[in-house]
Phi, psi and omega in degrees: 000137182284134174292168177295322179299318178295318175299321183290319175305309188298318183295318179290329182292323185288319180298321183292327181297316183296324182290322177297316175303315184296313180298319182294319180300310180299316177302312185287332166298319174296319181295319178296319177293329180287315183288332181290325178292313179302318175300318185289326172296317180288327183296317182296322180293314189293321178299321181284318181299318174307311185302317181287315180300325181287331178293317179297307177305318172305329184276009176096004177271130180269343177214162180233132172286169176295323175301322178287331180289317179293328190287317178300320179290321179299312179305322179298316175299300175320312183307312188291323185286328175299319191292313179294320187295316180305315181289318167312305183299316171310311177304314181294324190291322179292337180265002181085007181271062175266130180308142182304322182295346179259004189255344178100180182281348179221122185292329176279328187223080181308137185237163173275179185286135182280169178272319191209130166254117183246125177252124178265107187281123178224179191216179174292146174085014182243028181305319174313306179301316184293323184284336177285328182291318185299315182292324181274309177212010175250108184289162181235159171061224179314314181300325178297316179295323180288331171306317176291313180292321184270323188245351181062039180238130181248133183228136177209145168287150183237124173208157185267197182253156177295140172308326172267090173321122180084006186282183182303326180293309168317309174298327168306305180301314179298322169295315170305308177301331179283341179271318188260341183045047183228025188245152159252120173252118180272099181296333187260014183240115176284140189268102180204151181308311178289004178248025182297319190280327169298321183295322180288326173296315175299328178292302182307321175300318181289312194292317179297335179274337183269320183228140180253117190215161183280325191226156172224142180231147175250134183215132181289155185271016171245021183248136172255142186229136172269100189298323178299311177300313187293324176301315178292329173290316179296327177300332184278352183244015187296328184275001171258129193287328183225096180242148175227120183240131173176186181277096189288149187202164170228181177176170181293141174264127187261119180264348171303122188285339175281343183285150181296328179251047179295138175248106177307329183258041187297334179290350183274357188255017176087183184287321182291333179059059179226134186284156173298162171296136188205157178282137176302140192288354179287318175210135164211159176224150181227145171292169182305313183297328176289324173307307176303327184287323177291321190288319182293320184243026181309315191287354183235005178269117186284145179247137175256176186295337173253129185296326186283330180287323175306303185281334169298324176284344177287340186249005176299317184265010183252159180282084183233137181272115172271129188248117178275101182249105181296342172302335183262012183270089188285338183285343172231117189283133172217159188309124179090355185306146184264341181212163178211134167278134178246000000 
């Protein structure tokens, strides 16, 4: 006869065997489910690849390389991601969160990309010059809007702020601006003769952020410009990615401190002391990519005493096409000239 202890051991062994069998059954079931899921996914992938391969074969190709297969898989994944992004964008649009780059230049009145943004550099005490330009070649009101819509040209006077922020000079400009609505007031830029180069840099930074255009131009407020002729000239350079257009010149570097055009950094220009080729300051035009370059690297772009020399220096080491456009030599009138200094 078996003892009670023997029966207990047998009973314990049976229970352990049942538990082990149950655990094995659970593991086997989970493994089966996992393998089935993987097989289903692989079957889907195979079906998709077979479909793509059949398409390719039907186009007369007898074999598909491993690279082609990987490209098909990558395209499928990208398609899924694109679909998700499109759904998210649609949902955001309904809530009013549309990216600014999709809204156009003006949130209330979306517009197409402009051809040219012109910044007319002006300063305090030159209201007569501005009024003369308004009468001669810078339209106002509805005509200015039509200039943008029909010819893609934006024109604004550009001015900084007084060293004594908020004084009578600033108030006069703000009053004029509220009446004419044709100013760009650079609040963080002091309006001073020695700040000309920095002011122009600030203008390009502001303009590239405000308007999406093919070209950006700097003009002095004593220059008359034929916008139609300028537009025609620029249209011929639309296929060039990086252009710097103007009346190209060079000149002597003056080291004498008493000279009117004294250059503090004269020693940087070598023994010949002659400036590199750069556009005359009355009018010059740069392409969008160059304006972007100025905006991105503004903190490290050196300014010289002359604004035209400064901007020319920024492009010396870049792959930029310098275009000597004689029609922009405003100081000497010639047939077909686009501008004239008065």
